[in-house]
C-alpha positions, 0 to 999 in steps of 0.5 A, a space after each residue: 477429448 471427449 467428457 471425463 467419466 473416470 477417475 483416472 482420466 480426472 487424474 490423468 487431466 487435472 494431476 498437476 493441478 491437483 499437485 498445485 492445489 495442495 489438496 491431499 492425495 486420499 481426498 481427489 477422488 472425493 473431489 472428483 464426484 462433487 465435481 461430476 455430481 457439482 455438488 456445493 454441500 458446504 451448506 450443511 456443514 457450514 454457517 455464515 455468521 455476521 460479527 464485527 457489530 455486523 461489518 464482518 462475517 465469519 464461517 462456524 462448523 455446525 455439523 459435530 466433529 470434523 477430522 483433519 484431511 477429511 473432506 473436501 468442499 466446492 466454493 464456487 466463485 461469485 464474481 471473476 473479472 479482470 482488474 480494469 473491467 471491474 467498475 463497468 460490470 458493477 455498474 452494468 451487470 444487474 445484481 452484482 454490485 448489490 451481491 458484492 455489497 450483501 457480501 462484503 457488508 457494506 450495504 447498509 448505512 454505516 454510522 447511522 445516527 441510532 439516537 431516539 427522536 425524544 432525545 431532541 426534548 432536551 435541547 428543545 426545553 433547553 436547560 428546564 430539562 437539564 435542571 431537572 436530571 441536575 435535582 434527580 442527582 443531588 436527591 438521590 445522593 441525598 438519599 444514599 446521605 451523600 454528595 455528588 461527584 460525578 456529573 455526566 452532561 453528555 451531549 445535552 446541545 449546552 452552549 456557553 449561556 447554558 453551562 453558565 446558567 446552570 452554576 455546577 460548582 455551587 450545586 456540586 462543590 464536591 464533584 470529583 469527574 465532570 464529563 461536558 462531552 459532545 456539547 455546543 461549547 465555543 468560549 474559552 474563557 467561560 470554560 475556564 471560569 467555570 470549571 476551575 470553581 471546583 476544588 477537587 476535580 480529578 477528571 475533566 472530559 471536553 471532547 468532542 466541542 468546538 472550543 477543544 478544536 478552536 483553541 489548539 490546547 491552549 485551554 488545556 494548558 491554562 486549565 492545568 495551571 488553575 487545577 494541580 488536582 487534576 489527573 485526567 483531561 480529554 481522556 488523556 492523562 495529565 502530567 499530575 496524574 496518579 492513583 485516582 487515574 490510574 484506578 479509573 482505568 483499572 475500573 476501580 473508579 467510576 460512576 457508582 465509585 468515584 472515590 473520596 478527593 480527601 484521602 487515599 483507600 489504596 484501592 490499587 493494591 487490588 489491581 491486576 489488569 491495568 490499561 493505561 492505553 492511547 491516554 497520552 502519557 508522558 511519564 510513567 515515572 511516578 509514585 502512584 504507578 510502583 509495585 508499592 502501590 500495585 503489588 498484584 499487577 499482571 497484566 499491563 496495556 501501553 499502546 499508544 502512549 510516547 512516554 517521551 519523558 523516559 527513555 528505554 532503558 529507564 521503563 524496562 528498570 521501572 517495569 522490572 520492579 512489578 514482581 507479577 507482570 507477566 503479560 505486557 502490550 506495547 507498541 514496537 517500535 515505541 518507549 521500550 525500544 525496536 525489539 520485541 526480543 531485546 524487551 524479552 531480555 530485558 523481563 524475563 519475568 514475561 509470559 507474553 508480549 502484545 498477545 505472544 507467547 514469549 517463547 515463541 518470539 524468542 525461538 523466532 527471533 521476530 523483533 516486531 510482534 503484534 498479535 492483536 490486530 485490529 481489521 481494517 473495516 472499509 468505510 464509506 458514506 450513505 450517498 456512496 453508490 453500491 458500485 463505490 463502495 464494493 470497489 473500497 472494500 473487495 480488496 478484502 476478499 479478492 484472490 488471484 490467478 493466472 491461465 497458462 498453457 503450454 505456449 505462453 501465459 495469460 499477461 493479465 491475471 484474472 481476479 475473483 470473490 469466493 461465494 458467501 460461504 468462502 469469504 466468511 472465511 477471516 484469517 488466522 496465524 493458525 488456520 483449521 482450513 486451507 482454500 486453493 483455486 482449482 481449474 476444472 475442465 470437464 471434457 478435458 481442455 480449457 476451453 471448457 474449464 469452471 473456476 473453483 476453490 478448494 476447501 478442506 480442513 488441515 486440523 481438527 475442528 469442532 462444532 462450534 469452532 470458527 473456520 478460518 484461512 491464512 491470507 498469506 499462506 506460504 508467505 514468510 517474514 522472508 517475504 514480508 509477512 508482517 507488512 503484508 497483513 497490511 492489506 487486512 489490519 491495522 498494523 503499527 504505524 510507528 515502525 512503518 513510519 520509522 523504516 520510512 525514516 530511515 530509508 530516506 535519511 539514507 537517499 538523503 545521504 547520497 550525492 554524487 558528482 558526475 565527471 566533465 564530459 570528454 571528448 568522444 574517442 570511439 573510432 568509426 568501424 569502417 577506417 581505411 579500405 574495410 569492405 562492407 559490415 554485415 549485419 544479423 537483425 530479427 527487426 522488421 523495420 531495420 531488415 527493411 530500411 537500413 539500406 546504406 551501402 555500408 551495411 549489408 544484411 545477413 541471415 546468420 548471426 555466425 558472420 555477422 559484424 554487428 548482431 541488432 537483436 530483439 532478444 536477449 544475447 546471453 551465454 546460451 544465447 551465444 552457444 545455441 547461435 555460434 555469436 562469440 565475443 569478437 561481435 559487436 552485439 546491440 545491448 551493453 553488459 548489466 544493461 538490467 540496471 537501466 531497462 529494468 524498472 526496479 533496477 532503474 530505480 535503485 541505479 539512480 538512488 544510489 547515485 543521486 538519492 532522490 533527485 526531483 526529476 524521479 518520483 519516490 519509488 520502491 520495490 515492493 519485493 524488498 521495501 514495503 514497510 518504507 512504502 508503507 510508511 510513506 504512505 502513512 506519513 503522507 495520509 498523516 499530513 492530507 498529502 496526496 496519496 496516489 501511487 502507480 503500480 508497474 511490474 519489474 520487466 514488462 512494457 505496454 503498461 501489462 499488469 499496471 494500476 493506479 491506486 490510492 488505496 494501501 490495500 491494493 498496492 499489497 494485494 497487486 504484489 501478487 500477481 508478480 514482482 512490481 515497482 510502487 512510484 508516487 503518481 504524477 497526479 499534477 501532469 502538464 496537459 496537452 489539450 486537456 489529456 494526458 501525455 509522454 514523451 518517447 526520445 531515442 537514445 544512442 549509446 557508443 560507450 560507457 567509459 568514457 560516456 558517448 550518448 547521443 540523442 536522436 532528433 526524432 521524438 514522438 508524443 504519446 496522447 491519453 484519449 481521454 480527457 485526464 481526471 483524478 476521480 477515483 472511478 477513472 483510475 479503471 480508465 485506459 485511454 485516460 490515465 495511460 498513452 501507451 495505444 499501440 496494443 489496445 485503444 485508438 492510437 491519436 497521433 499527433 505529428 511532433 512540430 504540430 504538438 511542440 507549436 501547440 503545446 508552446 502556444 498553450 502553455 505559452 512556453 518555450 520548448 527549448 527550455 523543456 528540452 534542456 531540462 530533458 537532456 540533462 536528465 536523460 544525460 544524468 540516468 546514464 551516468 549513474 549507471 556508468 558510476 553505480 555499474 562500471 562493469 556495464 561498459 564494452 568496446 563491443 557493444 552499442 545500442 539504442 534506448 528509449 527513454 519515456 519522460 513526462 511533464 509535470 505541470 511545472 514543465 519539468 520533466 520526470 523519468 518513467 522508464 528506459 526501454 532496450 530495443 524500443 519500438 520504432 515504427 512511428 519513426 520509421 513511418 512517418 517522416 518530419 521535420 527536425 524541431 530544433 534544426 528545421 531540417 526534414 528527416 525521412 522515416 525511412 531513414 531513420 535506421 541509416 541515420 542511427 546505424 550511421 552514428 553508433 558504428 561511422 561516427 556521425 551526427 545526422 540528425 542526432 545531437 551529443 549528450 
């Protein structure tokens, strides 16, 4: 087709793309004109501003009023790539890493020490400078005819000897608050001896001193016993907190107004807003925290407090007494329970819960809500290369699409980063702009395609308004919206941890004991004088190598006794081909319970819970919250957090990713349904390289279970030495072993592999093999138990079972494959590892068919 010149031709070529984008029809012609003129006019209407202390950007409308659906703007794609190529491109494409680092605000130094050079003079001058400071405070207090009651000595390099020499308790006997944060105090005895001399102390801050970590809480306990009037210690409320601590958090008390140690001035009566979040409060039943003391309290923030000494009902009863309380912030789940709806029903006077209108919560029936989510901002070290910084930050900015034509869809998704304007759009649940990808084909074909994003207003916007988009447009709670926001925001960890713990407890409650193996009962299909069995197949190796006289090939499936095919035989297929229920087919009903990755994990978990041979596995379409909880617990406990994501039903490691980034895990859900499985970070290696083993399992019957293991198995080797360096996660030939379709095959003869593996690791392969056999039988026992409907007397099948060994040489199940590719089995002759028999590759399918249909056991072993 020639270049598109008219709007009519544009619509003819791009009709489906326009509909998919969601762009309102009245804007189609305006879009065509801008595409034809390559008009990027957004810069004249919008402005990019720094925010979040320079760690993010936002987009602001600067051109006056812009009406809903009144205009459309082109947004360029600054970087488009396949995920596996990302790191290499950042290293090799000139200027790419620099541009992306600036766009993502990771180009500068993080947490730069801005302390002035003169700040070291205190350490150099020692206590003399501190003495001058103290003298200044004393003189100022005398001028005001007062005493010093608040003293801040932070980050002055004070050590134990300096603290002793200052004699603070003599100079400042009326101190109410003392801060010694960020010094070099190490001796618990000296600190205890000095601070307990103060008789009126209500607040003491020792944060960021070596002694705090060293003493692990014991110093705090001693100080609290000796200073019963202390209400705040190291930023946390003590059990003795009262009016002063609450007043401090309400900005009633502070450096300019420390309060009096001998009397109450009842200033809490004036408090309307109280933020006691993150104060480590264990018990809120306190005389000072009451409607009598704070009758005007209308806003209360309890986030980050366990309140473990109060039940939810007790706390709700306390809060119900505050007549003016209409806004509350609290962790959900948390001390008030697990449901926002229940909290609002118990506190009917609340207008806002966690910043969300109570009416909206009740109408939506949302149990977990949190509108004030802090954004996840990237972190890096000054010495970290720009490419690494971008890799860590890019999940906040990426978008994705797949190319497709009439014949097929691209197996590997494309990821892209919008230009500076598009990337400055921040998230809102109630956005005023919409963004959608669009493929413009000026020559009318895919070869000429150029990708853009389209930006248009979906609400009226005024000059100065921030322009926002919904990062999860069209995704509701039925698709785990709240959990998926974790990719961009700090969501309530508590909720996800509880969801994980419920999931773990459920798995631990399951324990299936398989029945004892029964004798084989399936009969040969060629009993008596029956003619040879006719076989229909579309598999080249069967066509070429099935030479036994008991079987003859037919090209018509209707005439076959046996259908041996790579296609899925469902009712539609039977109608189209004439296949009947009287023919034997090489697949079992409901075999998806083992050959689809999410169903395989579900089947095993329903039977056994969490057996050692199955890595923790989550179906991201329904178990994202549980995975996030598992991730948070591992992070908290300092455990390895490397995961592998696999599409439900794709082979050859297509769209498979290794990552330790929770945002990456969540964003990868956008390219199709996946499982997320704990990565085997310490596998057994062969000569320093990762490997897995393909076993062939023959299934004659599900009930009773009759399965056999072929003596033919083969090892698949990665090409590169194994590494856990972060940069290696993008290297296919380091972390993956399937090289049939990409990379170079590193073929290893099986007997040679076994011999060399035994020599390298000083183990007996026979011991490994026994564990593998036991695991494989367990998999099919689980299938037979969980899905008894899988049994069919008219089914026989072979499956590929992929196994990896961990560093203790214990097997780990990777996946089960329907109608596995047996090219290697047919191509290479080998010697049986355990029987010492010669096995010709050309006889592989003769042996398979002999086992499944003639009840033979040549070169197979019953499991």
